[in-house]
PDB file of N, CA, C, O and CB in Angstrom:
ATOM      1  N   MET A   1     124.304 127.907 135.189  1.00  0.00           N
ATOM      2  CA  MET A   1     124.553 127.229 136.449  1.00  0.00           C
ATOM      3  C   MET A   1     126.060 127.191 136.684  1.00  0.00           C
ATOM      4  O   MET A   1     126.827 126.720 135.845  1.00  0.00           O
ATOM      5  CB  MET A   1     123.945 125.792 136.448  1.00  0.00           C
ATOM      6  N   LYS A   2     126.460 127.697 137.842  1.00  0.00           N
ATOM      7  CA  LYS A   2     127.876 127.699 138.192  1.00  0.00           C
ATOM      8  C   LYS A   2     128.133 126.587 139.205  1.00  0.00           C
ATOM      9  O   LYS A   2     127.447 126.486 140.222  1.00  0.00           O
ATOM     10  CB  LYS A   2     128.313 129.084 138.761  1.00  0.00           C
ATOM     11  N   LEU A   3     129.137 125.751 138.909  1.00  0.00           N
ATOM     12  CA  LEU A   3     129.536 124.686 139.822  1.00  0.00           C
ATOM     13  C   LEU A   3     130.796 125.093 140.566  1.00  0.00           C
ATOM     14  O   LEU A   3     131.749 125.599 139.972  1.00  0.00           O
ATOM     15  CB  LEU A   3     129.760 123.363 139.061  1.00  0.00           C
ATOM     16  N   LEU A   4     130.788 124.868 141.868  1.00  0.00           N
ATOM     17  CA  LEU A   4     131.913 125.230 142.728  1.00  0.00           C
ATOM     18  C   LEU A   4     132.631 123.978 143.207  1.00  0.00           C
ATOM     19  O   LEU A   4     132.003 122.945 143.438  1.00  0.00           O
ATOM     20  CB  LEU A   4     131.436 126.067 143.929  1.00  0.00           C
ATOM     21  N   THR A   5     133.938 124.071 143.354  1.00  0.00           N
ATOM     22  CA  THR A   5     134.709 122.975 143.933  1.00  0.00           C
ATOM     23  C   THR A   5     134.527 122.994 145.453  1.00  0.00           C
ATOM     24  O   THR A   5     134.030 123.967 146.020  1.00  0.00           O
ATOM     25  CB  THR A   5     136.222 123.087 143.548  1.00  0.00           C
ATOM     26  N   VAL A   6     134.933 121.918 146.089  1.00  0.00           N
ATOM     27  CA  VAL A   6     134.891 121.862 147.551  1.00  0.00           C
ATOM     28  C   VAL A   6     135.747 122.989 148.124  1.00  0.00           C
ATOM     29  O   VAL A   6     135.370 123.608 149.120  1.00  0.00           O
ATOM     30  CB  VAL A   6     135.383 120.476 148.071  1.00  0.00           C
ATOM     31  N   GLN A   7     136.886 123.257 147.509  1.00  0.00           N
ATOM     32  CA  GLN A   7     137.754 124.346 147.966  1.00  0.00           C
ATOM     33  C   GLN A   7     137.056 125.697 147.823  1.00  0.00           C
ATOM     34  O   GLN A   7     137.150 126.539 148.717  1.00  0.00           O
ATOM     35  CB  GLN A   7     139.075 124.347 147.176  1.00  0.00           C
ATOM     36  N   ASP A   8     136.354 125.913 146.702  1.00  0.00           N
ATOM     37  CA  ASP A   8     135.604 127.162 146.502  1.00  0.00           C
ATOM     38  C   ASP A   8     134.585 127.364 147.622  1.00  0.00           C
ATOM     39  O   ASP A   8     134.468 128.453 148.184  1.00  0.00           O
ATOM     40  CB  ASP A   8     134.891 127.155 145.130  1.00  0.00           C
ATOM     41  N   VAL A   9     133.856 126.301 147.934  1.00  0.00           N
ATOM     42  CA  VAL A   9     132.829 126.367 148.980  1.00  0.00           C
ATOM     43  C   VAL A   9     133.476 126.637 150.334  1.00  0.00           C
ATOM     44  O   VAL A   9     132.991 127.467 151.103  1.00  0.00           O
ATOM     45  CB  VAL A   9     132.009 125.054 149.028  1.00  0.00           C
ATOM     46  N   ALA A  10     134.566 125.940 150.625  1.00  0.00           N
ATOM     47  CA  ALA A  10     135.274 126.143 151.892  1.00  0.00           C
ATOM     48  C   ALA A  10     135.757 127.586 152.016  1.00  0.00           C
ATOM     49  O   ALA A  10     135.631 128.198 153.076  1.00  0.00           O
ATOM     50  CB  ALA A  10     136.465 125.172 152.006  1.00  0.00           C
ATOM     51  N   ASP A  11     136.304 128.118 150.942  1.00  0.00           N
ATOM     52  CA  ASP A  11     136.778 129.505 150.959  1.00  0.00           C
ATOM     53  C   ASP A  11     135.620 130.471 151.199  1.00  0.00           C
ATOM     54  O   ASP A  11     135.742 131.405 151.991  1.00  0.00           O
ATOM     55  CB  ASP A  11     137.487 129.848 149.636  1.00  0.00           C
ATOM     56  N   ALA A  12     134.505 130.247 150.520  1.00  0.00           N
ATOM     57  CA  ALA A  12     133.347 131.134 150.655  1.00  0.00           C
ATOM     58  C   ALA A  12     132.776 131.106 152.069  1.00  0.00           C
ATOM     59  O   ALA A  12     132.324 132.128 152.585  1.00  0.00           O
ATOM     60  CB  ALA A  12     132.264 130.744 149.652  1.00  0.00           C
ATOM     61  N   MET A  13     132.801 129.925 152.692  1.00  0.00           N
ATOM     62  CA  MET A  13     132.237 129.773 154.032  1.00  0.00           C
ATOM     63  C   MET A  13     133.257 130.021 155.141  1.00  0.00           C
ATOM     64  O   MET A  13     132.896 130.072 156.317  1.00  0.00           O
ATOM     65  CB  MET A  13     131.657 128.393 154.184  1.00  0.00           C
ATOM     66  N   LYS A  14     134.528 130.174 154.771  1.00  0.00           N
ATOM     67  CA  LYS A  14     135.610 130.358 155.752  1.00  0.00           C
ATOM     68  C   LYS A  14     135.697 129.162 156.697  1.00  0.00           C
ATOM     69  O   LYS A  14     135.838 129.314 157.911  1.00  0.00           O
ATOM     70  CB  LYS A  14     135.392 131.654 156.560  1.00  0.00           C
ATOM     71  N   VAL A  15     135.608 127.960 156.101  1.00  0.00           N
ATOM     72  CA  VAL A  15     135.753 126.715 156.850  1.00  0.00           C
ATOM     73  C   VAL A  15     136.726 125.817 156.096  1.00  0.00           C
ATOM     74  O   VAL A  15     137.186 126.167 155.008  1.00  0.00           O
ATOM     75  CB  VAL A  15     134.370 126.004 157.054  1.00  0.00           C
ATOM     76  N   SER A  16     137.035 124.675 156.667  1.00  0.00           N
ATOM     77  CA  SER A  16     137.954 123.744 156.006  1.00  0.00           C
ATOM     78  C   SER A  16     137.219 122.906 154.957  1.00  0.00           C
ATOM     79  O   SER A  16     135.992 122.799 154.968  1.00  0.00           O
ATOM     80  CB  SER A  16     138.627 122.823 157.045  1.00  0.00           C
ATOM     81  N   GLU A  17     138.005 122.316 154.052  1.00  0.00           N
ATOM     82  CA  GLU A  17     137.432 121.392 153.070  1.00  0.00           C
ATOM     83  C   GLU A  17     136.792 120.207 153.786  1.00  0.00           C
ATOM     84  O   GLU A  17     135.768 119.688 153.342  1.00  0.00           O
ATOM     85  CB  GLU A  17     138.518 120.903 152.074  1.00  0.00           C
ATOM     86  N   LYS A  18     137.392 119.783 154.888  1.00  0.00           N
ATOM     87  CA  LYS A  18     136.858 118.656 155.659  1.00  0.00           C
ATOM     88  C   LYS A  18     135.447 118.966 156.150  1.00  0.00           C
ATOM     89  O   LYS A  18     134.575 118.096 156.123  1.00  0.00           O
ATOM     90  CB  LYS A  18     137.781 118.330 156.854  1.00  0.00           C
ATOM     91  N   THR A  19     135.220 120.190 156.596  1.00  0.00           N
ATOM     92  CA  THR A  19     133.894 120.592 157.058  1.00  0.00           C
ATOM     93  C   THR A  19     132.892 120.539 155.914  1.00  0.00           C
ATOM     94  O   THR A  19     131.768 120.071 156.098  1.00  0.00           O
ATOM     95  CB  THR A  19     133.937 122.002 157.663  1.00  0.00           C
ATOM     96  N   VAL A  20     133.280 121.011 154.743  1.00  0.00           N
ATOM     97  CA  VAL A  20     132.393 120.980 153.576  1.00  0.00           C
ATOM     98  C   VAL A  20     132.065 119.538 153.217  1.00  0.00           C
ATOM     99  O   VAL A  20     130.906 119.210 152.963  1.00  0.00           O
ATOM    100  CB  VAL A  20     133.041 121.705 152.368  1.00  0.00           C
ATOM    101  N   ARG A  21     133.064 118.684 153.194  1.00  0.00           N
ATOM    102  CA  ARG A  21     132.830 117.273 152.860  1.00  0.00           C
ATOM    103  C   ARG A  21     131.906 116.609 153.885  1.00  0.00           C
ATOM    104  O   ARG A  21     131.096 115.753 153.528  1.00  0.00           O
ATOM    105  CB  ARG A  21     134.169 116.512 152.787  1.00  0.00           C
ATOM    106  N   ARG A  22     132.023 116.998 155.142  1.00  0.00           N
ATOM    107  CA  ARG A  22     131.142 116.472 156.190  1.00  0.00           C
ATOM    108  C   ARG A  22     129.696 116.916 155.946  1.00  0.00           C
ATOM    109  O   ARG A  22     128.769 116.120 156.094  1.00  0.00           O
ATOM    110  CB  ARG A  22     131.621 116.940 157.588  1.00  0.00           C
ATOM    111  N   LEU A  23     129.504 118.181 155.576  1.00  0.00           N
ATOM    112  CA  LEU A  23     128.160 118.679 155.268  1.00  0.00           C
ATOM    113  C   LEU A  23     127.546 117.917 154.102  1.00  0.00           C
ATOM    114  O   LEU A  23     126.358 117.593 154.114  1.00  0.00           O
ATOM    115  CB  LEU A  23     128.204 120.178 154.949  1.00  0.00           C
ATOM    116  N   ILE A  24     128.365 117.635 153.099  1.00  0.00           N
ATOM    117  CA  ILE A  24     127.896 116.885 151.931  1.00  0.00           C
ATOM    118  C   ILE A  24     127.540 115.455 152.336  1.00  0.00           C
ATOM    119  O   ILE A  24     126.486 114.946 151.953  1.00  0.00           O
ATOM    120  CB  ILE A  24     128.973 116.880 150.812  1.00  0.00           C
ATOM    121  N   LYS A  25     128.404 114.812 153.099  1.00  0.00           N
ATOM    122  CA  LYS A  25     128.184 113.424 153.509  1.00  0.00           C
ATOM    123  C   LYS A  25     126.919 113.280 154.347  1.00  0.00           C
ATOM    124  O   LYS A  25     126.192 112.296 154.214  1.00  0.00           O
ATOM    125  CB  LYS A  25     129.386 112.907 154.293  1.00  0.00           C
ATOM    126  N   ARG A  26     126.653 114.267 155.218  1.00  0.00           N
ATOM    127  CA  ARG A  26     125.451 114.240 156.062  1.00  0.00           C
ATOM    128  C   ARG A  26     124.187 114.566 155.280  1.00  0.00           C
ATOM    129  O   ARG A  26     123.077 114.358 155.767  1.00  0.00           O
ATOM    130  CB  ARG A  26     125.599 115.217 157.212  1.00  0.00           C
ATOM    131  N   GLY A  27     124.361 115.080 154.059  1.00  0.00           N
ATOM    132  CA  GLY A  27     123.199 115.451 153.256  1.00  0.00           C
ATOM    133  C   GLY A  27     122.715 116.862 153.519  1.00  0.00           C
ATOM    134  O   GLY A  27     121.650 117.249 153.038  1.00  0.00           O
ATOM    135  N   ASP A  28     123.479 117.636 154.274  1.00  0.00           N
ATOM    136  CA  ASP A  28     123.096 119.020 154.561  1.00  0.00           C
ATOM    137  C   ASP A  28     123.334 119.940 153.372  1.00  0.00           C
ATOM    138  O   ASP A  28     122.660 120.960 153.227  1.00  0.00           O
ATOM    139  CB  ASP A  28     123.862 119.534 155.765  1.00  0.00           C
ATOM    140  N   LEU A  29     124.284 119.585 152.530  1.00  0.00           N
ATOM    141  CA  LEU A  29     124.640 120.390 151.360  1.00  0.00           C
ATOM    142  C   LEU A  29     124.669 119.471 150.143  1.00  0.00           C
ATOM    143  O   LEU A  29     125.402 118.482 150.119  1.00  0.00           O
ATOM    144  CB  LEU A  29     126.024 121.110 151.556  1.00  0.00           C
ATOM    145  N   ALA A  30     123.870 119.802 149.142  1.00  0.00           N
ATOM    146  CA  ALA A  30     123.802 118.973 147.930  1.00  0.00           C
ATOM    147  C   ALA A  30     125.094 119.105 147.132  1.00  0.00           C
ATOM    148  O   ALA A  30     125.674 120.186 147.037  1.00  0.00           O
ATOM    149  CB  ALA A  30     122.585 119.375 147.053  1.00  0.00           C
ATOM    150  N   ALA A  31     125.532 117.992 146.564  1.00  0.00           N
ATOM    151  CA  ALA A  31     126.740 117.989 145.739  1.00  0.00           C
ATOM    152  C   ALA A  31     126.571 116.974 144.623  1.00  0.00           C
ATOM    153  O   ALA A  31     125.702 116.104 144.676  1.00  0.00           O
ATOM    154  CB  ALA A  31     128.004 117.668 146.589  1.00  0.00           C
ATOM    155  N   TYR A  32     127.414 117.102 143.617  1.00  0.00           N
ATOM    156  CA  TYR A  32     127.367 116.247 142.440  1.00  0.00           C
ATOM    157  C   TYR A  32     128.758 115.717 142.158  1.00  0.00           C
ATOM    158  O   TYR A  32     129.748 116.433 142.306  1.00  0.00           O
ATOM    159  CB  TYR A  32     126.811 117.009 141.217  1.00  0.00           C
ATOM    160  N   LYS A  33     128.828 114.454 141.747  1.00  0.00           N
ATOM    161  CA  LYS A  33     130.102 113.875 141.336  1.00  0.00           C
ATOM    162  C   LYS A  33     130.232 114.073 139.835  1.00  0.00           C
ATOM    163  O   LYS A  33     129.323 113.742 139.074  1.00  0.00           O
ATOM    164  CB  LYS A  33     130.201 112.355 141.723  1.00  0.00           C
ATOM    165  N   VAL A  34     131.370 114.615 139.414  1.00  0.00           N
ATOM    166  CA  VAL A  34     131.593 114.858 137.991  1.00  0.00           C
ATOM    167  C   VAL A  34     132.914 114.236 137.556  1.00  0.00           C
ATOM    168  O   VAL A  34     133.838 114.075 138.353  1.00  0.00           O
ATOM    169  CB  VAL A  34     131.584 116.373 137.686  1.00  0.00           C
ATOM    170  N   GLY A  35     132.980 113.897 136.299  1.00  0.00           N
ATOM    171  CA  GLY A  35     134.216 113.355 135.745  1.00  0.00           C
ATOM    172  C   GLY A  35     134.471 111.919 136.147  1.00  0.00           C
ATOM    173  O   GLY A  35     133.765 111.342 136.974  1.00  0.00           O
ATOM    174  N   GLU A  36     135.496 111.363 135.539  1.00  0.00           N
ATOM    175  CA  GLU A  36     135.860 109.969 135.791  1.00  0.00           C
ATOM    176  C   GLU A  36     136.291 109.731 137.230  1.00  0.00           C
ATOM    177  O   GLU A  36     136.091 108.643 137.771  1.00  0.00           O
ATOM    178  CB  GLU A  36     136.968 109.548 134.857  1.00  0.00           C
ATOM    179  N   ARG A  37     136.878 110.738 137.846  1.00  0.00           N
ATOM    180  CA  ARG A  37     137.376 110.591 139.220  1.00  0.00           C
ATOM    181  C   ARG A  37     136.310 110.906 140.263  1.00  0.00           C
ATOM    182  O   ARG A  37     136.562 110.794 141.462  1.00  0.00           O
ATOM    183  CB  ARG A  37     138.576 111.493 139.436  1.00  0.00           C
ATOM    184  N   GLY A  38     135.124 111.300 139.812  1.00  0.00           N
ATOM    185  CA  GLY A  38     134.034 111.571 140.740  1.00  0.00           C
ATOM    186  C   GLY A  38     134.279 112.751 141.653  1.00  0.00           C
ATOM    187  O   GLY A  38     133.922 112.721 142.830  1.00  0.00           O
ATOM    188  N   GLN A  39     134.893 113.796 141.106  1.00  0.00           N
ATOM    189  CA  GLN A  39     135.161 114.985 141.913  1.00  0.00           C
ATOM    190  C   GLN A  39     133.846 115.665 142.289  1.00  0.00           C
ATOM    191  O   GLN A  39     132.924 115.754 141.478  1.00  0.00           O
ATOM    192  CB  GLN A  39     136.083 115.970 141.151  1.00  0.00           C
ATOM    193  N   LEU A  40     133.777 116.140 143.524  1.00  0.00           N
ATOM    194  CA  LEU A  40     132.563 116.775 144.021  1.00  0.00           C
ATOM    195  C   LEU A  40     132.456 118.217 143.546  1.00  0.00           C
ATOM    196  O   LEU A  40     133.439 118.957 143.508  1.00  0.00           O
ATOM    197  CB  LEU A  40     132.526 116.724 145.540  1.00  0.00           C
ATOM    198  N   ARG A  41     131.233 118.593 143.185  1.00  0.00           N
ATOM    199  CA  ARG A  41     130.928 119.971 142.818  1.00  0.00           C
ATOM    200  C   ARG A  41     129.616 120.357 143.486  1.00  0.00           C
ATOM    201  O   ARG A  41     128.732 119.521 143.674  1.00  0.00           O
ATOM    202  CB  ARG A  41     130.846 120.147 141.262  1.00  0.00           C
ATOM    203  N   VAL A  42     129.501 121.632 143.842  1.00  0.00           N
ATOM    204  CA  VAL A  42     128.307 122.164 144.485  1.00  0.00           C
ATOM    205  C   VAL A  42     127.775 123.294 143.618  1.00  0.00           C
ATOM    206  O   VAL A  42     128.523 124.180 143.203  1.00  0.00           O
ATOM    207  CB  VAL A  42     128.610 122.658 145.940  1.00  0.00           C
ATOM    208  N   LYS A  43     126.468 123.255 143.347  1.00  0.00           N
ATOM    209  CA  LYS A  43     125.863 124.356 142.601  1.00  0.00           C
ATOM    210  C   LYS A  43     125.891 125.607 143.483  1.00  0.00           C
ATOM    211  O   LYS A  43     125.633 125.543 144.685  1.00  0.00           O
ATOM    212  CB  LYS A  43     124.394 124.006 142.157  1.00  0.00           C
ATOM    213  N   GLU A  44     126.205 126.730 142.868  1.00  0.00           N
ATOM    214  CA  GLU A  44     126.249 127.988 143.609  1.00  0.00           C
ATOM    215  C   GLU A  44     124.910 128.257 144.296  1.00  0.00           C
ATOM    216  O   GLU A  44     124.879 128.716 145.438  1.00  0.00           O
ATOM    217  CB  GLU A  44     126.611 129.154 142.669  1.00  0.00           C
ATOM    218  N   CYS A  45     123.802 127.972 143.604  1.00  0.00           N
ATOM    219  CA  CYS A  45     122.480 128.215 144.192  1.00  0.00           C
ATOM    220  C   CYS A  45     122.219 127.286 145.388  1.00  0.00           C
ATOM    221  O   CYS A  45     121.514 127.671 146.320  1.00  0.00           O
ATOM    222  CB  CYS A  45     121.383 128.023 143.126  1.00  0.00           C
ATOM    223  N   ASP A  46     122.784 126.060 145.371  1.00  0.00           N
ATOM    224  CA  ASP A  46     122.637 125.155 146.516  1.00  0.00           C
ATOM    225  C   ASP A  46     123.408 125.676 147.724  1.00  0.00           C
ATOM    226  O   ASP A  46     122.940 125.564 148.857  1.00  0.00           O
ATOM    227  CB  ASP A  46     123.120 123.742 146.151  1.00  0.00           C
ATOM    228  N   LEU A  47     124.582 126.241 147.486  1.00  0.00           N
ATOM    229  CA  LEU A  47     125.350 126.841 148.576  1.00  0.00           C
ATOM    230  C   LEU A  47     124.585 128.024 149.160  1.00  0.00           C
ATOM    231  O   LEU A  47     124.485 128.163 150.379  1.00  0.00           O
ATOM    232  CB  LEU A  47     126.747 127.290 148.084  1.00  0.00           C
ATOM    233  N   GLU A  48     124.047 128.870 148.293  1.00  0.00           N
ATOM    234  CA  GLU A  48     123.283 130.031 148.759  1.00  0.00           C
ATOM    235  C   GLU A  48     122.072 129.592 149.578  1.00  0.00           C
ATOM    236  O   GLU A  48     121.759 130.202 150.600  1.00  0.00           O
ATOM    237  CB  GLU A  48     122.830 130.892 147.567  1.00  0.00           C
ATOM    238  N   GLY A  49     121.387 128.532 149.132  1.00  0.00           N
ATOM    239  CA  GLY A  49     120.237 128.010 149.866  1.00  0.00           C
ATOM    240  C   GLY A  49     120.631 127.465 151.228  1.00  0.00           C
ATOM    241  O   GLY A  49     119.936 127.689 152.218  1.00  0.00           O
ATOM    242  N   TYR A  50     121.743 126.753 151.275  1.00  0.00           N
ATOM    243  CA  TYR A  50     122.233 126.222 152.543  1.00  0.00           C
ATOM    244  C   TYR A  50     122.544 127.366 153.509  1.00  0.00           C
ATOM    245  O   TYR A  50     122.147 127.331 154.674  1.00  0.00           O
ATOM    246  CB  TYR A  50     123.487 125.347 152.318  1.00  0.00           C
ATOM    247  N   LEU A  51     123.252 128.370 153.017  1.00  0.00           N
ATOM    248  CA  LEU A  51     123.621 129.495 153.878  1.00  0.00           C
ATOM    249  C   LEU A  51     122.388 130.243 154.368  1.00  0.00           C
ATOM    250  O   LEU A  51     122.336 130.656 155.527  1.00  0.00           O
ATOM    251  CB  LEU A  51     124.552 130.454 153.133  1.00  0.00           C
ATOM    252  N   GLU A  52     121.403 130.421 153.507  1.00  0.00           N
ATOM    253  CA  GLU A  52     120.172 131.111 153.907  1.00  0.00           C
ATOM    254  C   GLU A  52     119.455 130.322 155.002  1.00  0.00           C
ATOM    255  O   GLU A  52     118.904 130.909 155.933  1.00  0.00           O
ATOM    256  CB  GLU A  52     119.236 131.311 152.688  1.00  0.00           C
ATOM    257  N   ALA A  53     119.462 129.006 154.892  1.00  0.00           N
ATOM    258  CA  ALA A  53     118.816 128.160 155.900  1.00  0.00           C
ATOM    259  C   ALA A  53     119.537 128.240 157.246  1.00  0.00           C
ATOM    260  O   ALA A  53     118.934 127.961 158.282  1.00  0.00           O
ATOM    261  CB  ALA A  53     118.769 126.707 155.420  1.00  0.00           C
ATOM    262  N   GLN A  54     120.807 128.612 157.246  1.00  0.00           N
ATOM    263  CA  GLN A  54     121.594 128.698 158.473  1.00  0.00           C
ATOM    264  C   GLN A  54     121.534 130.078 159.118  1.00  0.00           C
ATOM    265  O   GLN A  54     122.087 130.290 160.197  1.00  0.00           O
ATOM    266  CB  GLN A  54     123.029 128.340 158.186  1.00  0.00           C
ATOM    267  N   ARG A  55     120.869 131.004 158.460  1.00  0.00           N
ATOM    268  CA  ARG A  55     120.813 132.385 158.946  1.00  0.00           C
ATOM    269  C   ARG A  55     120.110 132.443 160.297  1.00  0.00           C
ATOM    270  O   ARG A  55     119.125 131.739 160.522  1.00  0.00           O
ATOM    271  CB  ARG A  55     120.090 133.293 157.927  1.00  0.00           C
ATOM    272  N   VAL A  56     120.615 133.276 161.186  1.00  0.00           N
ATOM    273  CA  VAL A  56     120.004 133.474 162.501  1.00  0.00           C
ATOM    274  C   VAL A  56     119.554 134.921 162.623  1.00  0.00           C
ATOM    275  O   VAL A  56     120.131 135.822 162.014  1.00  0.00           O
ATOM    276  CB  VAL A  56     120.995 133.105 163.646  1.00  0.00           C
ATOM    277  N   GLU A  57     118.524 135.121 163.412  1.00  0.00           N
ATOM    278  CA  GLU A  57     118.015 136.463 163.689  1.00  0.00           C
ATOM    279  C   GLU A  57     118.640 136.961 164.986  1.00  0.00           C
ATOM    280  O   GLU A  57     118.835 136.186 165.923  1.00  0.00           O
ATOM    281  CB  GLU A  57     116.455 136.470 163.782  1.00  0.00           C
ATOM    282  N   VAL A  58     118.950 138.233 165.040  1.00  0.00           N
ATOM    283  CA  VAL A  58     119.489 138.825 166.258  1.00  0.00           C
ATOM    284  C   VAL A  58     118.354 139.542 166.963  1.00  0.00           C
ATOM    285  O   VAL A  58     117.736 140.446 166.400  1.00  0.00           O
ATOM    286  CB  VAL A  58     120.674 139.802 165.950  1.00  0.00           C
ATOM    287  N   GLY A  59     118.075 139.135 168.212  1.00  0.00           N
ATOM    288  CA  GLY A  59     116.986 139.721 168.982  1.00  0.00           C
ATOM    289  C   GLY A  59     117.350 141.090 169.530  1.00  0.00           C
ATOM    290  O   GLY A  59     118.475 141.560 169.354  1.00  0.00           O
ATOM    291  N   SER A  60     116.401 141.723 170.191  1.00  0.00           N
ATOM    292  CA  SER A  60     116.608 143.066 170.726  1.00  0.00           C
ATOM    293  C   SER A  60     117.682 143.098 171.805  1.00  0.00           C
ATOM    294  O   SER A  60     118.251 144.156 172.074  1.00  0.00           O
ATOM    295  CB  SER A  60     115.310 143.606 171.283  1.00  0.00           C
ATOM    296  N   THR A  61     117.969 141.957 172.428  1.00  0.00           N
ATOM    297  CA  THR A  61     119.011 141.904 173.454  1.00  0.00           C
ATOM    298  C   THR A  61     120.384 141.685 172.840  1.00  0.00           C
ATOM    299  O   THR A  61     121.395 141.677 173.541  1.00  0.00           O
ATOM    300  CB  THR A  61     118.711 140.799 174.459  1.00  0.00           C
ATOM    301  N   GLY A  62     120.411 141.506 171.516  1.00  0.00           N
ATOM    302  CA  GLY A  62     121.678 141.286 170.841  1.00  0.00           C
ATOM    303  C   GLY A  62     122.069 139.829 170.740  1.00  0.00           C
ATOM    304  O   GLY A  62     123.113 139.499 170.178  1.00  0.00           O
ATOM    305  N   GLU A  63     121.223 138.940 171.290  1.00  0.00           N
ATOM    306  CA  GLU A  63     121.517 137.512 171.224  1.00  0.00           C
ATOM    307  C   GLU A  63     121.009 136.939 169.911  1.00  0.00           C
ATOM    308  O   GLU A  63     119.924 137.291 169.448  1.00  0.00           O
ATOM    309  CB  GLU A  63     120.888 136.767 172.417  1.00  0.00           C
ATOM    310  N   ALA A  64     121.796 136.058 169.316  1.00  0.00           N
ATOM    311  CA  ALA A  64     121.389 135.403 168.071  1.00  0.00           C
ATOM    312  C   ALA A  64     120.435 134.269 168.395  1.00  0.00           C
ATOM    313  O   ALA A  64     120.695 133.455 169.281  1.00  0.00           O
ATOM    314  CB  ALA A  64     122.620 134.876 167.283  1.00  0.00           C
ATOM    315  N   ASN A  65     119.330 134.225 167.668  1.00  0.00           N
ATOM    316  CA  ASN A  65     118.326 133.188 167.852  1.00  0.00           C
ATOM    317  C   ASN A  65     118.149 132.410 166.563  1.00  0.00           C
ATOM    318  O   ASN A  65     117.918 132.994 165.504  1.00  0.00           O
ATOM    319  CB  ASN A  65     116.988 133.793 168.306  1.00  0.00           C
ATOM    320  N   ALA A  66     118.258 131.101 166.650  1.00  0.00           N
ATOM    321  CA  ALA A  66     118.044 130.252 165.477  1.00  0.00           C
ATOM    322  C   ALA A  66     116.575 129.877 165.384  1.00  0.00           C
ATOM    323  O   ALA A  66     115.892 129.775 166.404  1.00  0.00           O
ATOM    324  CB  ALA A  66     118.928 128.979 165.540  1.00  0.00           C
ATOM    325  N   GLU A  67     116.088 129.673 164.176  1.00  0.00           N
ATOM    326  CA  GLU A  67     114.749 129.182 163.903  1.00  0.00           C
ATOM    327  C   GLU A  67     113.671 130.029 164.556  1.00  0.00           C
ATOM    328  O   GLU A  67     112.633 129.494 164.943  1.00  0.00           O
ATOM    329  CB  GLU A  67     114.624 127.765 164.364  1.00  0.00           C
ATOM    330  N   GLY A  68     113.878 131.320 164.690  1.00  0.00           N
ATOM    331  CA  GLY A  68     112.845 132.226 165.158  1.00  0.00           C
ATOM    332  C   GLY A  68     112.488 132.109 166.623  1.00  0.00           C
ATOM    333  O   GLY A  68     111.435 132.603 167.025  1.00  0.00           O
ATOM    334  N   THR A  69     113.317 131.477 167.443  1.00  0.00           N
ATOM    335  CA  THR A  69     113.016 131.376 168.865  1.00  0.00           C
ATOM    336  C   THR A  69     113.328 132.699 169.540  1.00  0.00           C
ATOM    337  O   THR A  69     114.178 133.464 169.083  1.00  0.00           O
ATOM    338  CB  THR A  69     113.812 130.226 169.522  1.00  0.00           C
ATOM    339  N   GLU A  70     112.638 132.949 170.616  1.00  0.00           N
ATOM    340  CA  GLU A  70     112.841 134.185 171.361  1.00  0.00           C
ATOM    341  C   GLU A  70     113.919 133.994 172.414  1.00  0.00           C
ATOM    342  O   GLU A  70     114.111 132.886 172.913  1.00  0.00           O
ATOM    343  CB  GLU A  70     111.533 134.646 172.015  1.00  0.00           C
ATOM    344  N   SER A  71     114.622 135.063 172.755  1.00  0.00           N
ATOM    345  CA  SER A  71     115.625 135.004 173.819  1.00  0.00           C
ATOM    346  C   SER A  71     114.937 134.708 175.141  1.00  0.00           C
ATOM    347  O   SER A  71     113.850 135.217 175.411  1.00  0.00           O
ATOM    348  CB  SER A  71     116.428 136.329 173.905  1.00  0.00           C
ATOM    349  N   GLY A  72     115.569 133.890 175.957  1.00  0.00           N
ATOM    350  CA  GLY A  72     115.067 133.620 177.286  1.00  0.00           C
ATOM    351  C   GLY A  72     114.016 132.530 177.349  1.00  0.00           C
ATOM    352  O   GLY A  72     113.489 132.267 178.430  1.00  0.00           O
ATOM    353  N   GLU A  73     113.691 131.893 176.255  1.00  0.00           N
ATOM    354  CA  GLU A  73     112.701 130.810 176.290  1.00  0.00           C
ATOM    355  C   GLU A  73     113.351 129.509 176.627  1.00  0.00           C
ATOM    356  O   GLU A  73     112.676 128.483 176.702  1.00  0.00           O
ATOM    357  CB  GLU A  73     111.974 130.691 174.967  1.00  0.00           C
TER     358      GLU A  73
END
């Protein structure tokens, strides 16, 4: 099991650390507090699961559709 820092996750997602911390606080991304200072860590597999859940399909018109919805609905 590989644990990632908030910075690692932010770098992988190309977002800010603040965005990652917001995802964790909302419960969208699982995290663990480690050490005496309670530093946050994210399991690599949890990050992969989160990203997979955010994946969108591109329809025949080239428009991205979330959650399997069709373009124009």
